[in-house]
C-alpha positions, 0 to 999 in steps of 0.5 A, spaced: 119 920 867 122 920 860 126 915 857 133 916 860 140 912 858 145 912 864 152 909 864 152 905 871 160 907 873 157 915 873 152 913 878 157 911 883 157 916 889 151 920 886 147 923 891 140 920 893 134 925 895 127 925 897 122 929 894 123 934 899 130 935 897 133 932 903 139 928 902 138 920 903 145 917 901 149 915 896 149 910 890 154 905 891 152 900 886 146 897 881 143 891 882 140 887 876 137 880 875 139 876 868 133 873 864 133 868 859 133 872 852 132 879 854 137 883 857 138 883 864 133 887 868 135 892 873 131 891 880 134 897 884 140 901 887 145 899 893 145 906 897 149 908 902 146 911 908 149 915 914 152 910 918 155 907 912 150 902 912 148 899 905 140 899 904 136 896 898 132 901 894 127 898 889 128 901 882 120 903 882 122 908 888 126 912 883 123 917 880 128 921 876 136 920 874 139 926 872 145 931 873 148 926 877 143 926 882 137 921 883 130 923 886 126 917 890 119 917 892 122 918 899 120 911 901 126 907 903 127 901 908 133 902 912 134 894 913 141 892 911 143 890 904 143 882 903 144 880 896 140 874 893 142 868 889 141 870 881 142 878 883 148 881 880 152 887 882 154 891 876 160 895 878 162 890 883 161 884 879 160 886 871 165 891 870 172 887 868 168 881 866 171 878 859 165 878 853 166 875 847 163 878 840 157 873 837 160 875 830 166 871 832 171 878 832 174 877 838 173 878 845 173 885 850 173 887 857 167 891 860 169 898 862 162 900 863 154 898 862 149 903 860 142 902 863 135 905 860 128 906 862 123 902 858 117 904 862 115 907 869 120 903 874 122 898 868 130 899 867 134 894 863 141 894 861 142 896 853 149 897 852 156 895 854 162 900 853 168 895 852 175 895 851 178 890 846 185 887 847 191 892 845 194 890 838 201 894 839 207 891 843 208 898 847 207 897 854 203 904 854 198 902 848 191 900 850 186 897 846 180 900 842 174 902 846 167 900 842 160 900 844 156 893 844 149 892 845 147 886 850 145 881 845 152 882 841 156 879 846 156 873 851 160 873 857 166 869 857 167 865 864 173 861 865 173 856 871 178 857 876 180 864 873 179 870 877 175 876 874 179 882 874 178 887 879 182 893 875 175 897 873 172 896 880 178 899 883 178 905 878 171 906 879 172 907 886 178 911 886 175 917 889 172 914 895 175 916 902 179 910 905 173 909 910 168 909 904 172 904 900 172 899 906 165 900 907 164 898 900 169 892 900 165 889 906 159 889 903 161 885 897 161 877 896 167 875 900 171 872 894 170 879 890 172 883 897 179 879 897 180 879 890 179 887 890 184 887 896 189 883 892 189 888 887 189 895 891 196 898 891 200 897 898 199 904 900 191 904 898 190 897 901 194 899 908 189 905 908 183 901 907 185 895 912 186 901 918 178 902 917 176 895 917 174 890 923 180 886 925 177 879 923 176 882 916 184 885 916 186 878 918 182 875 913 185 879 907 192 879 910 192 871 910 191 872 902 197 875 901 204 872 901 209 874 906 213 879 902 206 883 900 203 883 907 210 886 910 210 891 905 202 893 907 204 893 914 210 898 913 205 903 910 200 902 916 200 907 922 205 903 927 199 903 932 194 900 927 200 895 924 201 893 931 193 891 933 193 887 926 199 883 928 197 882 935 191 878 931 195 873 928 199 867 930 205 868 934 209 865 929 207 869 923 207 875 926 214 875 928 216 873 921 212 879 918 216 883 923 222 880 920 220 882 913 218 889 915 223 895 914 227 895 921 225 902 923 217 900 922 218 894 925 222 897 931 216 902 932 211 896 932 215 891 937 215 897 942 207 898 941 206 891 942 209 891 949 204 895 952 197 893 954 192 896 949 188 900 955 194 904 956 197 910 953 202 906 950 197 901 947 193 907 944 199 912 942 202 913 935 210 913 934 210 918 929 208 925 931 212 931 929 218 932 933 222 939 932 228 942 936 227 948 941 230 952 935 226 951 930 221 957 927 214 958 927 215 958 919 218 951 919 213 948 924 207 951 919 211 947 913 211 941 917 204 941 918 202 942 911 204 936 909 198 932 905 199 925 908 199 928 915 193 926 919 189 932 922 190 930 929 197 929 928 198 936 925 194 940 931 200 940 935 208 940 934 212 936 940 219 940 942 224 935 945 232 935 946 236 931 941 235 925 938 228 927 935 226 920 933 222 916 939 224 915 944 227 922 944 231 926 948 228 930 954 221 932 952 220 940 953 213 941 951 208 942 945 206 948 941 199 948 938 198 950 931 193 956 932 198 958 937 203 958 931 199 962 927 199 968 932 207 969 932 211 972 926 215 966 922 221 967 925 219 966 932 223 960 936 218 954 938 221 953 944 219 960 946 212 959 945 211 952 948 204 950 952 206 951 959 199 948 962 199 941 958 203 936 962 204 929 958 202 922 960 206 916 962 206 910 957 202 906 963 197 911 964 190 908 963 186 909 957 180 912 961 185 918 964 187 919 957 180 920 955 178 925 961 184 929 959 183 930 952 175 932 954 177 936 960 182 940 956 179 940 949 185 937 946 185 932 940 192 929 942 196 928 948 204 927 948 206 920 952 213 920 955 217 914 959 220 914 966 226 918 963 221 924 960 223 922 953 217 923 948 215 916 946 209 918 942 202 921 942 195 919 943 190 922 938 183 923 939 181 918 933 185 913 937 181 914 943 175 913 939 177 907 936 178 904 944 171 907 946 167 905 941 164 898 940 169 893 937 165 892 931 163 899 930 167 899 923 162 893 921 156 894 917 152 890 922 155 895 928 149 898 932 151 906 933 147 906 939 150 900 943 155 903 948 161 900 950 164 898 957 172 897 955 174 891 957 182 890 955 186 886 960 191 883 955 197 886 952 197 886 944 201 880 944 196 876 948 190 878 944 191 873 938 184 870 937 181 875 932 174 878 934 168 875 929 164 880 926 158 878 921 156 881 914 150 886 913 143 883 911 137 885 907 130 883 907 126 882 901 122 889 901 121 892 895 123 886 891 118 884 885 
């Protein structure tokens, strides 16, 4: 392999292939160890394989890094990653660090790190891309960026000061919420909490929805009450209800009081249902229109970028009011059916007459069978007065059927689950514990 210099931040998300061209996973970080006098040595890559499991790939197994892809020998141990003492993750732990120039010209923040091959399977850090503090008083001004060799700087550590996570967040900005959640779960606990605190409210809400409940509670405990309430406002009501149910009754009620009244009302309603019922699984934010709405109007509503695909699969038609609990539920119109009619067609004339709603106390098992039997991705939920109160989507049912720790890197995808939820959300206060991923010493020198 010819000598190559690569900036680590550009490796994030790069696909890893075996010699036959089969995809093995994606790079999530680069692992280095510090040396007494020489620049840090690269020991391997942290690679995410299918199932969102993070594994260690020794740098000696890498045969090529070029054009945004990495080729390995194909010999990868799939045991879970565990960071050892003395090892440092470049993206998660080095980016954002403050360094001081050895010549006394000031300090800068590390924005990227270049690694270079010095021999077969021998890689080391050779250069840093750093940004000096801004010199202008303007809020929009940025400091100058410069390249510096490892020996030209030294790291500045201030006891008690958290390391900035801004650069890490920028590096992972393109990750989907589920992938970002998986990446955060694999970070050291202190770093995970630090990064979570610096995420925007809506981004943190999306990530929390993809995390195990114990980590959700842990992160929420680090936020002040006002910030925690803002994040809960951004979450889907059913996910927010699940999270609040894991908190102490006192803090849960306090956060509900701080939330936006409309969001809090939805969450309170969901908390009243047992989790193993349609009411406990449903979301209270389906698309709801009148019978006079047209196909054109319906299609415009499901085109919204922020709408989850399962919620956009069908539109609910009711009498006024059009917020849950609505007026009398009339039926649903599936988006494929709308595509078969002219734009001016009234939705009330093309309702699915064969789909019956379920009641809020219908068991989760029955809801699952209905979705499977009729090849649906959602089913409407009504109260005793036949008013629409929400819809259960297929992802909510999968959340219920999968093992409680399926979001954790330690969960076993082959372990089936026998549902056993008899308490209401309000009673389920104690968080379920999960463990973090572990890795063996395979591939270490």
